[in-house]
C-alpha positions as CSV (number, residue, x, y, z in Angstrom):
1,M,103.5,-7.0,-74.8
2,L,100.4,-4.8,-74.2
3,W,101.2,-2.7,-77.3
4,E,101.4,-5.8,-79.4
5,F,98.0,-6.9,-78.1
6,A,96.4,-3.5,-78.6
7,R,97.7,-3.2,-82.1
8,S,96.4,-6.7,-83.0
9,L,92.9,-5.4,-82.3
10,F,93.2,-1.7,-83.2
11,P,96.2,-1.2,-85.6
12,E,95.6,2.5,-86.1
13,S,94.5,3.4,-82.6
14,P,96.0,1.1,-79.9
15,G,94.6,3.2,-77.1
16,A,91.1,2.3,-78.2
17,L,91.6,-1.0,-76.4
18,G,90.2,0.7,-73.3
19,V,92.3,-1.2,-70.8
20,N,93.5,1.1,-68.0
21,A,95.2,1.1,-64.7
22,A,92.6,2.6,-62.3
23,E,92.0,3.4,-58.7
24,A,89.2,5.1,-56.9
25,V,88.5,6.3,-53.4
26,T,85.8,8.2,-51.5
27,L,86.7,11.5,-49.9
28,L,84.6,12.7,-47.0
29,G,84.9,16.3,-45.7
30,P,85.3,19.8,-47.2
31,L,87.3,19.2,-50.4
32,D,89.3,22.2,-51.8
33,V,89.0,21.7,-55.6
34,P,91.5,24.4,-56.6
35,R,94.0,22.8,-54.3
36,L,93.3,19.4,-55.8
37,R,93.8,20.8,-59.3
38,A,97.2,22.2,-58.3
39,A,98.1,18.8,-56.8
40,I,97.2,17.1,-60.1
41,A,99.4,19.5,-62.0
42,A,102.3,18.9,-59.6
43,I,102.0,15.1,-60.1
44,G,102.0,15.6,-63.9
45,A,105.2,17.5,-63.6
46,R,106.8,15.0,-61.2
47,H,106.4,11.8,-63.3
48,D,107.7,11.6,-66.9
49,A,105.3,9.0,-68.0
50,L,102.3,11.3,-67.3
51,R,103.7,13.6,-70.0
52,L,104.4,10.9,-72.5
53,V,102.8,10.8,-75.9
54,Y,103.4,8.4,-78.8
55,T,104.4,9.9,-82.2
56,D,103.3,6.9,-84.3
57,T,101.5,3.6,-83.9
58,S,103.9,1.2,-85.7
59,D,105.0,-2.1,-84.3
60,D,107.9,-0.4,-82.6
61,P,106.5,3.1,-81.9
62,S,108.4,6.2,-80.9
63,A,107.3,8.4,-78.0
64,R,108.4,11.7,-76.4
65,Y,108.0,13.5,-73.2
66,L,106.2,16.9,-73.3
67,D,107.3,19.7,-71.1
68,D,103.8,20.0,-69.6
69,V,100.3,18.8,-70.2
70,A,96.8,20.1,-69.5
71,V,95.5,19.2,-66.0
72,P,93.3,16.1,-66.8
73,L,90.6,16.8,-64.3
74,T,87.0,16.0,-65.2
75,A,84.4,17.1,-62.6
76,V,80.9,15.6,-62.5
77,D,78.2,16.7,-60.0
78,L,75.7,14.0,-59.1
79,S,74.5,15.5,-55.9
80,G,71.1,16.6,-57.3
81,L,70.1,13.1,-58.5
82,P,67.8,10.7,-56.6
83,P,69.9,8.1,-54.6
84,R,69.2,5.2,-56.9
85,E,70.0,7.1,-60.1
86,R,73.1,8.7,-58.4
87,A,74.4,5.3,-57.4
88,A,73.9,4.0,-61.0
89,R,75.6,7.0,-62.5
90,L,78.5,6.7,-60.1
91,G,79.1,3.1,-61.1
92,D,79.0,4.1,-64.7
93,L,81.6,6.8,-64.2
94,V,84.0,4.7,-62.1
95,R,83.8,1.8,-64.5
96,G,84.1,4.2,-67.4
97,A,87.4,5.4,-66.0
98,E,88.6,1.9,-66.1
99,D,87.9,1.2,-69.7
100,R,87.7,4.6,-71.4
101,P,89.8,4.8,-74.7
102,F,92.7,7.1,-75.1
103,D,94.2,8.6,-78.3
104,V,97.9,7.6,-77.8
105,L,98.9,10.4,-80.2
106,R,97.4,13.1,-77.9
107,A,98.4,13.8,-74.3
108,P,97.6,13.4,-71.5
109,L,97.2,9.7,-71.4
110,W,95.6,9.8,-68.0
111,E,92.5,11.3,-66.3
112,V,91.3,12.2,-62.8
113,R,87.5,12.1,-62.3
114,L,86.1,14.0,-59.4
115,I,82.5,12.9,-58.8
116,R,80.5,15.1,-56.4
117,L,77.9,13.1,-54.4
118,G,77.2,15.8,-51.8
119,A,78.7,18.9,-50.2
120,A,81.2,16.8,-48.2
121,E,81.3,13.6,-50.2
122,H,83.3,13.0,-53.4
123,V,84.6,10.0,-55.3
124,L,88.1,10.5,-56.9
125,A,88.8,8.1,-59.7
126,V,92.2,7.9,-61.4
127,S,92.8,6.2,-64.7
128,L,96.0,5.8,-66.7
129,C,96.3,4.3,-70.1
130,H,97.7,0.9,-69.5
131,L,100.2,1.4,-72.4
132,I,102.1,3.9,-70.3
133,A,101.4,2.7,-66.7
134,D,100.8,-0.4,-64.7
135,G,98.5,-1.1,-61.7
136,R,101.1,0.0,-59.2
137,S,101.4,3.3,-61.0
138,A,97.7,4.1,-60.4
139,Q,98.3,3.6,-56.7
140,I,101.4,5.8,-56.8
141,V,99.5,8.6,-58.5
142,L,96.7,8.5,-56.0
143,R,99.1,8.4,-53.1
144,D,101.2,11.3,-54.5
145,L,98.0,13.3,-55.1
146,G,97.1,13.0,-51.4
147,R,100.6,14.1,-50.4
148,A,100.7,17.0,-52.8
149,Y,97.1,18.0,-51.7
150,G,98.4,18.2,-48.1
151,G,101.3,20.3,-49.1
152,E,103.9,17.6,-48.3
153,P,107.2,18.1,-50.2
154,L,107.7,15.2,-52.6
155,P,111.3,14.0,-53.2
156,P,112.4,13.7,-56.8
157,V,112.0,10.4,-58.6
158,P,114.2,9.0,-61.4
159,G,113.1,9.6,-65.0
160,Y,111.0,6.9,-66.5
161,S,113.5,6.2,-69.3
162,E,116.3,5.9,-66.7
163,V,114.7,2.9,-65.1
164,L,112.6,1.5,-67.9
165,D,115.1,-1.0,-69.3
166,S,116.4,-3.7,-67.1
167,P,119.2,-6.0,-68.3
168,G,117.2,-9.2,-67.6
169,A,118.6,-12.6,-68.4
170,D,121.3,-13.3,-71.0
171,A,119.6,-13.1,-74.4
172,A,120.9,-16.4,-75.8
173,R,120.2,-18.3,-72.6
174,A,116.7,-16.8,-72.4
175,T,115.9,-17.6,-76.0
176,A,117.0,-21.2,-75.5
177,Y,114.9,-21.5,-72.4
178,W,111.7,-20.1,-73.9
179,R,112.1,-22.0,-77.1
180,D,112.2,-25.2,-75.1
181,R,109.2,-24.2,-72.9
182,L,106.8,-22.6,-75.3
183,R,107.0,-25.0,-78.3
184,P,104.7,-26.3,-79.6
185,P,102.4,-23.3,-79.3
186,A,99.8,-23.3,-76.5
187,D,96.5,-24.9,-77.5
188,A,93.4,-22.6,-76.8
189,E,91.1,-25.5,-76.1
190,V,91.4,-25.9,-72.4
191,F,87.8,-25.7,-71.3
192,P,84.7,-26.3,-73.6
193,W,82.9,-23.1,-74.7
194,T,80.0,-22.0,-76.8
195,D,80.4,-19.2,-79.3
196,R,77.5,-16.8,-78.7
197,S,79.4,-13.8,-80.1
198,A,76.7,-13.2,-82.7
199,S,74.3,-12.2,-80.0
200,V,76.5,-11.3,-77.0
201,D,79.0,-8.5,-76.9
202,T,82.5,-10.1,-76.7
203,G,83.6,-7.0,-74.8
204,I,81.5,-7.9,-71.8
205,E,83.4,-9.4,-68.9
206,L,81.8,-10.4,-65.6
207,P,83.5,-11.2,-62.3
208,V,82.6,-14.0,-59.9
209,R,84.1,-13.8,-56.5
210,F,85.1,-16.7,-54.3
211,D,86.1,-15.8,-50.7
212,F,88.0,-18.6,-49.0
213,G,86.8,-17.9,-45.5
214,E,89.1,-17.7,-42.5
215,R,89.8,-21.5,-42.3
216,L,90.8,-22.0,-45.9
217,A,92.8,-18.8,-46.0
218,A,94.7,-19.9,-42.9
219,G,95.3,-23.3,-44.6
220,V,96.8,-21.5,-47.6
221,R,99.3,-19.7,-45.4
222,Q,100.2,-22.9,-43.6
223,A,100.6,-24.8,-46.8
224,A,102.9,-22.1,-48.1
225,T,105.1,-22.5,-45.1
226,R,105.0,-26.3,-45.1
227,H,106.0,-26.5,-48.8
228,R,108.6,-23.7,-48.7
229,S,106.5,-21.7,-51.0
230,T,104.3,-18.6,-51.0
231,P,100.5,-18.2,-50.8
232,F,100.3,-17.2,-54.4
233,L,102.2,-20.3,-55.5
234,V,99.9,-22.5,-53.4
235,L,96.9,-21.0,-55.2
236,L,98.7,-21.3,-58.6
237,G,99.6,-24.9,-57.8
238,A,96.0,-25.7,-56.9
239,Y,94.9,-24.2,-60.2
240,R,97.4,-26.2,-62.1
241,A,96.2,-29.4,-60.4
242,L,92.6,-28.5,-61.2
243,L,93.5,-28.1,-64.9
244,A,95.2,-31.6,-64.8
245,A,92.2,-33.2,-63.2
246,R,89.6,-31.4,-65.3
247,T,91.2,-31.5,-68.8
248,G,93.4,-34.6,-68.7
249,R,96.0,-32.6,-70.6
250,P,99.5,-33.3,-69.2
251,R,101.1,-30.1,-70.6
252,V,99.6,-26.6,-69.8
253,V,101.1,-23.2,-70.0
254,I,99.9,-20.7,-67.4
255,G,100.5,-17.0,-68.1
256,T,101.1,-14.7,-65.1
257,T,102.7,-11.4,-64.3
258,T,105.2,-9.7,-61.9
259,L,105.6,-6.1,-61.0
260,G,108.9,-6.0,-62.8
261,R,110.2,-3.2,-60.5
262,G,113.6,-2.8,-58.9
263,P,114.6,-0.5,-56.1
264,R,115.0,2.6,-58.4
265,S,111.7,2.1,-60.1
266,R,109.6,1.4,-57.0
267,E,108.1,4.9,-56.8
268,V,108.1,5.7,-60.5
269,V,105.0,5.9,-62.7
270,G,105.3,3.7,-65.8
271,Q,104.6,0.4,-67.4
272,F,107.0,-2.1,-65.7
273,T,104.9,-5.2,-65.7
274,T,106.7,-8.3,-66.8
275,N,104.7,-11.2,-68.0
276,T,106.0,-14.7,-67.7
277,Y,104.8,-18.2,-68.7
278,V,104.9,-21.2,-66.5
279,A,104.9,-24.3,-68.7
280,T,104.5,-27.6,-66.8
281,T,103.9,-31.2,-67.7
282,V,102.1,-33.2,-65.0
283,P,102.9,-36.9,-65.1
284,D,100.3,-39.6,-64.6
285,G,99.8,-40.4,-60.9
286,A,101.3,-37.1,-59.7
287,T,100.2,-36.0,-56.2
288,L,99.0,-32.5,-55.3
289,A,102.3,-31.9,-53.5
290,E,104.3,-32.9,-56.5
291,V,102.3,-30.6,-58.8
292,L,102.9,-27.7,-56.3
293,E,106.6,-28.4,-56.3
294,L,106.6,-28.6,-60.1
295,V,104.8,-25.2,-60.4
296,R,107.1,-23.7,-57.8
297,A,110.3,-24.9,-59.5
298,E,109.2,-23.9,-62.9
299,T,108.0,-20.4,-61.8
300,V,111.5,-19.8,-60.3
301,L,113.1,-20.8,-63.6
302,A,110.7,-18.6,-65.6
303,L,111.6,-15.6,-63.4
304,R,115.3,-16.3,-63.8
305,H,114.8,-16.2,-67.6
306,A,112.7,-13.1,-67.5
307,A,113.1,-11.3,-70.9
308,P,111.3,-8.7,-73.1
309,Y,108.2,-9.9,-74.8
310,R,109.6,-9.7,-78.2
311,L,112.5,-12.0,-77.3
312,I,110.1,-14.6,-75.8
313,A,107.6,-14.3,-78.7
314,A,110.5,-14.7,-81.3
315,A,111.7,-17.8,-79.4
316,A,108.3,-19.3,-79.5
317,N,107.5,-18.4,-83.1
318,D,110.1,-18.2,-85.9
319,D,107.6,-16.1,-87.9
320,F,107.0,-13.5,-85.1
321,A,108.6,-10.6,-87.0
322,R,106.7,-11.3,-90.2
323,Q,103.3,-11.9,-88.4
324,R,103.4,-8.8,-86.1
325,P,101.3,-7.7,-84.4
326,W,101.3,-11.1,-82.7
327,P,99.7,-10.9,-79.2
328,Q,100.8,-12.9,-76.2
329,M,97.6,-14.9,-76.1
330,H,99.3,-17.4,-78.4
331,L,101.8,-18.1,-75.7
332,Y,99.6,-19.5,-72.9
333,D,96.6,-21.7,-72.3
334,V,95.2,-19.9,-69.2
335,W,95.9,-16.8,-67.2
336,F,96.3,-16.6,-63.4
337,Q,97.8,-13.6,-61.6
338,S,97.9,-11.9,-58.2
339,D,96.2,-8.6,-57.4
340,L,98.0,-5.7,-55.7
341,P,97.5,-5.1,-52.0
342,P,94.9,-2.3,-51.5
343,L,96.2,1.2,-50.8
344,L,94.3,4.1,-49.1
345,P,96.1,7.4,-49.5
346,D,96.0,10.3,-47.0
347,F,94.3,13.5,-47.9
348,A,94.7,16.3,-45.3
349,G,91.5,17.2,-43.6
350,L,89.5,14.4,-45.3
351,E,88.4,10.9,-44.4
352,V,89.4,8.5,-47.1
353,R,87.4,5.3,-47.7
354,P,87.3,2.7,-50.5
355,A,85.0,3.8,-53.4
356,P,81.7,2.0,-53.3
357,P,81.6,-1.1,-55.6
358,G,79.2,-1.0,-58.5
359,P,76.7,-3.8,-59.2
360,P,78.5,-6.9,-60.4
361,D,76.4,-7.1,-63.5
362,A,75.4,-3.6,-64.5
363,G,73.3,-2.8,-67.5
364,P,71.1,-5.1,-69.6
365,S,71.5,-8.8,-69.5
366,P,74.4,-9.8,-71.8
367,E,72.2,-12.5,-73.2
368,A,69.4,-10.1,-74.1
369,V,69.9,-8.7,-77.6
370,P,72.2,-8.9,-80.6
371,V,75.1,-6.5,-80.6
372,P,77.1,-5.1,-83.5
373,V,80.7,-6.3,-83.9
374,R,83.0,-3.6,-82.8
375,P,86.3,-2.7,-84.5
376,G,88.8,-5.3,-83.6
377,D,86.3,-8.0,-82.5
378,A,86.3,-10.0,-85.8
379,R,90.1,-10.0,-86.0
380,W,90.4,-11.0,-82.3
381,L,88.1,-14.0,-82.8
382,A,89.9,-15.1,-86.0
383,E,93.6,-14.5,-85.1
384,T,93.6,-15.6,-81.5
385,R,91.7,-18.8,-82.2
386,K,89.1,-17.5,-79.8
387,R,91.3,-17.6,-76.7
388,V,88.5,-16.8,-74.3
389,T,89.3,-19.0,-71.3
390,P,88.2,-17.2,-68.1
391,W,91.1,-15.7,-66.2
392,V,91.8,-15.6,-62.4
393,L,92.8,-12.8,-60.2
394,A,94.1,-14.0,-56.8
395,D,94.0,-11.7,-53.7
396,A,97.5,-10.5,-52.7
397,A,96.7,-11.7,-49.1
398,G,95.6,-15.2,-50.3
399,T,92.0,-14.8,-49.0
400,G,90.1,-15.4,-52.2
401,I,90.0,-15.3,-56.0
402,T,87.9,-13.6,-58.6
403,V,87.2,-15.4,-61.9
404,H,86.6,-13.1,-64.9
405,Y,84.7,-14.6,-67.8
406,G,83.0,-13.6,-71.0
407,P,79.3,-14.4,-71.3
408,A,79.7,-14.5,-75.0
409,F,81.5,-17.9,-74.5
410,Y,80.6,-19.2,-71.0
411,D,77.6,-19.2,-68.8
412,R,77.5,-18.7,-65.0
413,P,76.8,-22.3,-64.0
414,Q,80.0,-23.4,-65.8
415,V,82.0,-20.9,-63.9
416,D,80.4,-21.8,-60.6
417,A,81.3,-25.5,-61.3
418,W,84.9,-24.6,-61.9
419,I,85.1,-22.6,-58.7
420,S,83.5,-25.5,-56.8
421,D,86.1,-27.8,-58.2
422,Y,88.9,-25.4,-57.4
423,A,87.8,-25.2,-53.8
424,A,87.9,-29.0,-53.6
425,V,91.4,-29.2,-55.0
426,L,92.7,-26.3,-52.8
427,A,91.2,-27.9,-49.7
428,A,92.8,-31.3,-50.7
429,L,96.2,-29.7,-51.3
430,I,96.1,-28.2,-47.8
431,E,94.7,-31.2,-46.0
432,D,96.0,-34.2,-47.9
433,P,98.8,-33.1,-50.3
434,H,99.9,-36.6,-51.0
435,R,96.6,-37.5,-52.7
436,P,96.9,-38.2,-56.4
437,V,95.6,-35.3,-58.5
438,H,93.1,-37.3,-60.5
439,D,91.4,-38.7,-57.3
440,V,90.4,-35.4,-55.9
441,L,87.4,-34.5,-58.2
442,T,86.3,-38.1,-58.3
443,A,86.1,-38.1,-54.5
444,A,84.4,-34.7,-54.4
445,A,81.7,-36.0,-56.9
446,A,81.1,-39.1,-54.8
């Protein structure tokens, strides 16, 4: 799926998409850099995907594993900078690791950045091209680096190709299911937006955080138990109810993702993410509890019919093969997914802390000056019908959400209003689940 998306924007260089799996930590104490370099080399030898390189950039590319790759360690010393400048440069380097481009025809398709802040303080940032690795893989690399740095023997892991392909659902049954669920194609017009792409970079994305607080988070857990569900599905159900109340559209397709890993692939670096699509039609007069049950049941069915992206896309679009690259944004109206639980690795002799967060809106105001159209932008705007709806990342623990939006199409007050409405719907689902969906925002406004 991600390859299809990347090629739709950058046909000749999909790695220019600049979407990576990344993790960063702060290391306090006397760091042995040669020892770290040896650990990085050991991890590159341990995981096949870290030695993978593509041999072409066609719709269905070929790839091969190299016997070895250069150690992808980049060291930067910021210790001599004034504190304010040092913090700004650190933020740039960590964010840069998250969105740096990779040339998929040249290995390695990953990087480790070691940023020196002082004699006994470093930030270690790992980034892997998302085309070869998922978010869990970045955590595995960081954890294995700590183990190798400490001299811990690492047990062998299966080869990436050995565990890459899972049988999934029966192809004919999956095709019939997705044809039924995804036709007609999803409509991009979920929320109103204003096209400011002539003056605002479409590549800018800003996060808005909403912490639930202890009471609401506890309510999410209790609602999950009461409705025989999970915290994530409670949050997803509340979002679906919000869409019904706000848009008045009975049918909405929500895109989401799963780890896509089984027992044998649990510790393997690679791209295993499985995207799925929850298509629901909310009838008039439905209650919040009924919407939650609808979402829960349909999510279960979608997971039972999990299938490769190409099968799902062909089921939804008879012209998929002719129109490729045909990215998945055509398949859903909005996107809502769960984050991974945080992971802090162990590094022998060092204290490990989360990397300091950068400023939420770094750099010049996105509203400030005209920007050039970058390669891929014009095609993205034309071919995806400007599918720019903000997407939501829910905490794995059910304690909050982060809404990501593009200021080229939405402004902050719009996003704040959506979050306020979502909070009202979520609270109502917890406290009064038998209330009709369309009454919730009316009552909140009153």
